[in-house]
Chimera marker file (.cmm) of the C-alpha trace (Angstrom):
<marker_set name="trace">
<marker id="1" x="-35.822" y="-22.345" z="3.222" r="1" g="1" b="0" radius="0.5"/>
<marker id="2" x="-31.812" y="-22.318" z="4.195" r="1" g="1" b="0" radius="0.5"/>
<marker id="3" x="-30.332" y="-21.248" z="1.108" r="1" g="1" b="0" radius="0.5"/>
<marker id="4" x="-26.847" y="-21.094" z="2.652" r="1" g="1" b="0" radius="0.5"/>
<marker id="5" x="-25.144" y="-24.222" z="3.970" r="1" g="1" b="0" radius="0.5"/>
<marker id="6" x="-22.657" y="-23.721" z="6.590" r="1" g="1" b="0" radius="0.5"/>
<marker id="7" x="-19.269" y="-25.090" z="6.526" r="1" g="1" b="0" radius="0.5"/>
<marker id="8" x="-17.419" y="-26.453" z="9.542" r="1" g="1" b="0" radius="0.5"/>
<marker id="9" x="-18.326" y="-27.343" z="12.723" r="1" g="1" b="0" radius="0.5"/>
<marker id="10" x="-20.726" y="-23.772" z="12.076" r="1" g="1" b="0" radius="0.5"/>
<marker id="11" x="-24.674" y="-23.884" z="12.252" r="1" g="1" b="0" radius="0.5"/>
<marker id="12" x="-27.234" y="-21.564" z="11.162" r="1" g="1" b="0" radius="0.5"/>
<marker id="13" x="-30.108" y="-20.547" z="13.527" r="1" g="1" b="0" radius="0.5"/>
<marker id="14" x="-32.687" y="-18.121" z="13.301" r="1" g="1" b="0" radius="0.5"/>
<marker id="15" x="-33.648" y="-15.592" z="17.413" r="1" g="1" b="0" radius="0.5"/>
<marker id="16" x="-36.285" y="-16.611" z="19.068" r="1" g="1" b="0" radius="0.5"/>
<marker id="17" x="-38.621" y="-13.534" z="19.593" r="1" g="1" b="0" radius="0.5"/>
<marker id="18" x="-37.450" y="-11.403" z="22.267" r="1" g="1" b="0" radius="0.5"/>
<marker id="19" x="-39.638" y="-10.108" z="24.801" r="1" g="1" b="0" radius="0.5"/>
<marker id="20" x="-41.498" y="-6.992" z="24.644" r="1" g="1" b="0" radius="0.5"/>
<marker id="21" x="-42.954" y="-6.317" z="27.765" r="1" g="1" b="0" radius="0.5"/>
<marker id="22" x="-40.730" y="-6.234" z="30.959" r="1" g="1" b="0" radius="0.5"/>
<marker id="23" x="-41.305" y="-8.176" z="34.116" r="1" g="1" b="0" radius="0.5"/>
<marker id="24" x="-43.027" y="-4.522" z="35.582" r="1" g="1" b="0" radius="0.5"/>
<marker id="25" x="-45.260" y="-4.340" z="32.269" r="1" g="1" b="0" radius="0.5"/>
<marker id="26" x="-43.658" y="-2.115" z="30.401" r="1" g="1" b="0" radius="0.5"/>
<marker id="27" x="-43.713" y="-2.271" z="26.731" r="1" g="1" b="0" radius="0.5"/>
<marker id="28" x="-39.851" y="-1.889" z="25.134" r="1" g="1" b="0" radius="0.5"/>
<marker id="29" x="-39.399" y="-0.314" z="21.983" r="1" g="1" b="0" radius="0.5"/>
<marker id="30" x="-37.280" y="-2.678" z="20.019" r="1" g="1" b="0" radius="0.5"/>
<marker id="31" x="-33.813" y="-0.329" z="20.693" r="1" g="1" b="0" radius="0.5"/>
<marker id="32" x="-34.368" y="-1.013" z="24.305" r="1" g="1" b="0" radius="0.5"/>
<marker id="33" x="-34.578" y="-4.608" z="23.900" r="1" g="1" b="0" radius="0.5"/>
<marker id="34" x="-31.649" y="-7.231" z="24.052" r="1" g="1" b="0" radius="0.5"/>
<marker id="35" x="-30.558" y="-9.812" z="21.890" r="1" g="1" b="0" radius="0.5"/>
<marker id="36" x="-32.526" y="-12.724" z="22.487" r="1" g="1" b="0" radius="0.5"/>
<marker id="37" x="-30.887" y="-15.831" z="23.490" r="1" g="1" b="0" radius="0.5"/>
<marker id="38" x="-33.382" y="-18.407" z="23.019" r="1" g="1" b="0" radius="0.5"/>
<marker id="39" x="-32.791" y="-19.491" z="18.824" r="1" g="1" b="0" radius="0.5"/>
<marker id="40" x="-33.841" y="-22.817" z="16.538" r="1" g="1" b="0" radius="0.5"/>
<marker id="41" x="-31.350" y="-24.919" z="14.393" r="1" g="1" b="0" radius="0.5"/>
<marker id="42" x="-31.697" y="-24.332" z="10.845" r="1" g="1" b="0" radius="0.5"/>
<marker id="43" x="-29.269" y="-26.063" z="9.162" r="1" g="1" b="0" radius="0.5"/>
<marker id="44" x="-25.659" y="-27.443" z="10.348" r="1" g="1" b="0" radius="0.5"/>
<marker id="45" x="-22.308" y="-27.396" z="8.993" r="1" g="1" b="0" radius="0.5"/>
<marker id="46" x="-20.864" y="-29.845" z="6.787" r="1" g="1" b="0" radius="0.5"/>
<marker id="47" x="-18.769" y="-31.281" z="10.216" r="1" g="1" b="0" radius="0.5"/>
<marker id="48" x="-15.221" y="-31.068" z="10.755" r="1" g="1" b="0" radius="0.5"/>
<marker id="49" x="-12.311" y="-34.183" z="12.295" r="1" g="1" b="0" radius="0.5"/>
<marker id="50" x="-10.775" y="-34.060" z="15.152" r="1" g="1" b="0" radius="0.5"/>
<marker id="51" x="-6.943" y="-34.185" z="15.355" r="1" g="1" b="0" radius="0.5"/>
<marker id="52" x="-6.437" y="-38.481" z="14.590" r="1" g="1" b="0" radius="0.5"/>
<marker id="53" x="-8.776" y="-37.888" z="11.101" r="1" g="1" b="0" radius="0.5"/>
<marker id="54" x="-12.374" y="-38.877" z="12.870" r="1" g="1" b="0" radius="0.5"/>
<marker id="55" x="-15.647" y="-36.858" z="12.629" r="1" g="1" b="0" radius="0.5"/>
<marker id="56" x="-16.774" y="-34.672" z="15.352" r="1" g="1" b="0" radius="0.5"/>
<marker id="57" x="-20.234" y="-35.131" z="15.462" r="1" g="1" b="0" radius="0.5"/>
<marker id="58" x="-23.013" y="-31.950" z="16.296" r="1" g="1" b="0" radius="0.5"/>
<marker id="59" x="-24.257" y="-31.447" z="19.897" r="1" g="1" b="0" radius="0.5"/>
<marker id="60" x="-28.042" y="-30.528" z="18.037" r="1" g="1" b="0" radius="0.5"/>
<marker id="61" x="-29.653" y="-30.756" z="14.932" r="1" g="1" b="0" radius="0.5"/>
<marker id="62" x="-31.693" y="-29.551" z="12.871" r="1" g="1" b="0" radius="0.5"/>
<marker id="63" x="-35.331" y="-27.908" z="14.875" r="1" g="1" b="0" radius="0.5"/>
<marker id="64" x="-33.679" y="-27.668" z="17.920" r="1" g="1" b="0" radius="0.5"/>
<marker id="65" x="-33.915" y="-25.030" z="20.235" r="1" g="1" b="0" radius="0.5"/>
<marker id="66" x="-30.813" y="-23.824" z="22.475" r="1" g="1" b="0" radius="0.5"/>
<marker id="67" x="-29.323" y="-21.225" z="23.743" r="1" g="1" b="0" radius="0.5"/>
<marker id="68" x="-26.789" y="-19.141" z="22.437" r="1" g="1" b="0" radius="0.5"/>
<marker id="69" x="-23.888" y="-17.150" z="23.722" r="1" g="1" b="0" radius="0.5"/>
<marker id="70" x="-25.705" y="-12.550" z="23.130" r="1" g="1" b="0" radius="0.5"/>
<marker id="71" x="-22.805" y="-11.495" z="21.279" r="1" g="1" b="0" radius="0.5"/>
<marker id="72" x="-21.438" y="-14.766" z="18.993" r="1" g="1" b="0" radius="0.5"/>
<marker id="73" x="-21.532" y="-15.203" z="16.034" r="1" g="1" b="0" radius="0.5"/>
<marker id="74" x="-22.692" y="-13.660" z="12.332" r="1" g="1" b="0" radius="0.5"/>
<marker id="75" x="-25.905" y="-11.968" z="11.000" r="1" g="1" b="0" radius="0.5"/>
<marker id="76" x="-27.541" y="-12.873" z="7.486" r="1" g="1" b="0" radius="0.5"/>
<marker id="77" x="-30.168" y="-12.304" z="5.731" r="1" g="1" b="0" radius="0.5"/>
<marker id="78" x="-31.519" y="-15.503" z="3.535" r="1" g="1" b="0" radius="0.5"/>
<marker id="79" x="-35.196" y="-15.297" z="1.612" r="1" g="1" b="0" radius="0.5"/>
<marker id="80" x="-35.758" y="-11.935" z="3.739" r="1" g="1" b="0" radius="0.5"/>
<marker id="81" x="-35.780" y="-14.168" z="7.368" r="1" g="1" b="0" radius="0.5"/>
<marker id="82" x="-33.032" y="-12.562" z="9.352" r="1" g="1" b="0" radius="0.5"/>
<marker id="83" x="-30.446" y="-15.880" z="10.615" r="1" g="1" b="0" radius="0.5"/>
<marker id="84" x="-27.194" y="-15.870" z="12.374" r="1" g="1" b="0" radius="0.5"/>
<marker id="85" x="-24.420" y="-18.388" z="11.353" r="1" g="1" b="0" radius="0.5"/>
<marker id="86" x="-23.035" y="-18.884" z="15.085" r="1" g="1" b="0" radius="0.5"/>
<marker id="87" x="-19.351" y="-21.848" z="15.908" r="1" g="1" b="0" radius="0.5"/>
<marker id="88" x="-21.166" y="-25.305" z="18.142" r="1" g="1" b="0" radius="0.5"/>
<marker id="89" x="-19.479" y="-24.044" z="20.593" r="1" g="1" b="0" radius="0.5"/>
<marker id="90" x="-21.432" y="-20.732" z="20.908" r="1" g="1" b="0" radius="0.5"/>
<marker id="91" x="-24.703" y="-23.194" z="22.253" r="1" g="1" b="0" radius="0.5"/>
<marker id="92" x="-24.537" y="-22.650" z="25.352" r="1" g="1" b="0" radius="0.5"/>
<marker id="93" x="-26.746" y="-25.454" z="25.355" r="1" g="1" b="0" radius="0.5"/>
<marker id="94" x="-30.034" y="-27.251" z="23.845" r="1" g="1" b="0" radius="0.5"/>
<marker id="95" x="-33.269" y="-26.349" z="25.111" r="1" g="1" b="0" radius="0.5"/>
<marker id="96" x="-35.696" y="-29.202" z="26.791" r="1" g="1" b="0" radius="0.5"/>
<marker id="97" x="-39.064" y="-28.543" z="25.829" r="1" g="1" b="0" radius="0.5"/>
<link id1="1" id2="2" r="1" g="1" b="0" radius="0.2"/>
<link id1="2" id2="3" r="1" g="1" b="0" radius="0.2"/>
<link id1="3" id2="4" r="1" g="1" b="0" radius="0.2"/>
<link id1="4" id2="5" r="1" g="1" b="0" radius="0.2"/>
<link id1="5" id2="6" r="1" g="1" b="0" radius="0.2"/>
<link id1="6" id2="7" r="1" g="1" b="0" radius="0.2"/>
<link id1="7" id2="8" r="1" g="1" b="0" radius="0.2"/>
<link id1="8" id2="9" r="1" g="1" b="0" radius="0.2"/>
<link id1="9" id2="10" r="1" g="1" b="0" radius="0.2"/>
<link id1="10" id2="11" r="1" g="1" b="0" radius="0.2"/>
<link id1="11" id2="12" r="1" g="1" b="0" radius="0.2"/>
<link id1="12" id2="13" r="1" g="1" b="0" radius="0.2"/>
<link id1="13" id2="14" r="1" g="1" b="0" radius="0.2"/>
<link id1="14" id2="15" r="1" g="1" b="0" radius="0.2"/>
<link id1="15" id2="16" r="1" g="1" b="0" radius="0.2"/>
<link id1="16" id2="17" r="1" g="1" b="0" radius="0.2"/>
<link id1="17" id2="18" r="1" g="1" b="0" radius="0.2"/>
<link id1="18" id2="19" r="1" g="1" b="0" radius="0.2"/>
<link id1="19" id2="20" r="1" g="1" b="0" radius="0.2"/>
<link id1="20" id2="21" r="1" g="1" b="0" radius="0.2"/>
<link id1="21" id2="22" r="1" g="1" b="0" radius="0.2"/>
<link id1="22" id2="23" r="1" g="1" b="0" radius="0.2"/>
<link id1="23" id2="24" r="1" g="1" b="0" radius="0.2"/>
<link id1="24" id2="25" r="1" g="1" b="0" radius="0.2"/>
<link id1="25" id2="26" r="1" g="1" b="0" radius="0.2"/>
<link id1="26" id2="27" r="1" g="1" b="0" radius="0.2"/>
<link id1="27" id2="28" r="1" g="1" b="0" radius="0.2"/>
<link id1="28" id2="29" r="1" g="1" b="0" radius="0.2"/>
<link id1="29" id2="30" r="1" g="1" b="0" radius="0.2"/>
<link id1="30" id2="31" r="1" g="1" b="0" radius="0.2"/>
<link id1="31" id2="32" r="1" g="1" b="0" radius="0.2"/>
<link id1="32" id2="33" r="1" g="1" b="0" radius="0.2"/>
<link id1="33" id2="34" r="1" g="1" b="0" radius="0.2"/>
<link id1="34" id2="35" r="1" g="1" b="0" radius="0.2"/>
<link id1="35" id2="36" r="1" g="1" b="0" radius="0.2"/>
<link id1="36" id2="37" r="1" g="1" b="0" radius="0.2"/>
<link id1="37" id2="38" r="1" g="1" b="0" radius="0.2"/>
<link id1="38" id2="39" r="1" g="1" b="0" radius="0.2"/>
<link id1="39" id2="40" r="1" g="1" b="0" radius="0.2"/>
<link id1="40" id2="41" r="1" g="1" b="0" radius="0.2"/>
<link id1="41" id2="42" r="1" g="1" b="0" radius="0.2"/>
<link id1="42" id2="43" r="1" g="1" b="0" radius="0.2"/>
<link id1="43" id2="44" r="1" g="1" b="0" radius="0.2"/>
<link id1="44" id2="45" r="1" g="1" b="0" radius="0.2"/>
<link id1="45" id2="46" r="1" g="1" b="0" radius="0.2"/>
<link id1="46" id2="47" r="1" g="1" b="0" radius="0.2"/>
<link id1="47" id2="48" r="1" g="1" b="0" radius="0.2"/>
<link id1="48" id2="49" r="1" g="1" b="0" radius="0.2"/>
<link id1="49" id2="50" r="1" g="1" b="0" radius="0.2"/>
<link id1="50" id2="51" r="1" g="1" b="0" radius="0.2"/>
<link id1="51" id2="52" r="1" g="1" b="0" radius="0.2"/>
<link id1="52" id2="53" r="1" g="1" b="0" radius="0.2"/>
<link id1="53" id2="54" r="1" g="1" b="0" radius="0.2"/>
<link id1="54" id2="55" r="1" g="1" b="0" radius="0.2"/>
<link id1="55" id2="56" r="1" g="1" b="0" radius="0.2"/>
<link id1="56" id2="57" r="1" g="1" b="0" radius="0.2"/>
<link id1="57" id2="58" r="1" g="1" b="0" radius="0.2"/>
<link id1="58" id2="59" r="1" g="1" b="0" radius="0.2"/>
<link id1="59" id2="60" r="1" g="1" b="0" radius="0.2"/>
<link id1="60" id2="61" r="1" g="1" b="0" radius="0.2"/>
<link id1="61" id2="62" r="1" g="1" b="0" radius="0.2"/>
<link id1="62" id2="63" r="1" g="1" b="0" radius="0.2"/>
<link id1="63" id2="64" r="1" g="1" b="0" radius="0.2"/>
<link id1="64" id2="65" r="1" g="1" b="0" radius="0.2"/>
<link id1="65" id2="66" r="1" g="1" b="0" radius="0.2"/>
<link id1="66" id2="67" r="1" g="1" b="0" radius="0.2"/>
<link id1="67" id2="68" r="1" g="1" b="0" radius="0.2"/>
<link id1="68" id2="69" r="1" g="1" b="0" radius="0.2"/>
<link id1="69" id2="70" r="1" g="1" b="0" radius="0.2"/>
<link id1="70" id2="71" r="1" g="1" b="0" radius="0.2"/>
<link id1="71" id2="72" r="1" g="1" b="0" radius="0.2"/>
<link id1="72" id2="73" r="1" g="1" b="0" radius="0.2"/>
<link id1="73" id2="74" r="1" g="1" b="0" radius="0.2"/>
<link id1="74" id2="75" r="1" g="1" b="0" radius="0.2"/>
<link id1="75" id2="76" r="1" g="1" b="0" radius="0.2"/>
<link id1="76" id2="77" r="1" g="1" b="0" radius="0.2"/>
<link id1="77" id2="78" r="1" g="1" b="0" radius="0.2"/>
<link id1="78" id2="79" r="1" g="1" b="0" radius="0.2"/>
<link id1="79" id2="80" r="1" g="1" b="0" radius="0.2"/>
<link id1="80" id2="81" r="1" g="1" b="0" radius="0.2"/>
<link id1="81" id2="82" r="1" g="1" b="0" radius="0.2"/>
<link id1="82" id2="83" r="1" g="1" b="0" radius="0.2"/>
<link id1="83" id2="84" r="1" g="1" b="0" radius="0.2"/>
<link id1="84" id2="85" r="1" g="1" b="0" radius="0.2"/>
<link id1="85" id2="86" r="1" g="1" b="0" radius="0.2"/>
<link id1="86" id2="87" r="1" g="1" b="0" radius="0.2"/>
<link id1="87" id2="88" r="1" g="1" b="0" radius="0.2"/>
<link id1="88" id2="89" r="1" g="1" b="0" radius="0.2"/>
<link id1="89" id2="90" r="1" g="1" b="0" radius="0.2"/>
<link id1="90" id2="91" r="1" g="1" b="0" radius="0.2"/>
<link id1="91" id2="92" r="1" g="1" b="0" radius="0.2"/>
<link id1="92" id2="93" r="1" g="1" b="0" radius="0.2"/>
<link id1="93" id2="94" r="1" g="1" b="0" radius="0.2"/>
<link id1="94" id2="95" r="1" g="1" b="0" radius="0.2"/>
<link id1="95" id2="96" r="1" g="1" b="0" radius="0.2"/>
<link id1="96" id2="97" r="1" g="1" b="0" radius="0.2"/>
</marker_set>
């Protein structure tokens, strides 16, 4: 799917759908919905090196469901899909199934 290969310690993710109904049962229009913080990892960057020249390993892999910061990253459109390029540091955690 992804024709973009992130560079460095960046990760390409796809936001998972936001809730369309509030807890009280009210249907929310797109403009009132918050950006979803759950995403799926689509692709990993090329990695990086620490100050000693050792490779830095990613904490996630493609297919992982993750929790991301609300306002981090850069929105991109690839093959009609809305994706987000974020730094690995903007991933707050991996969602366990």
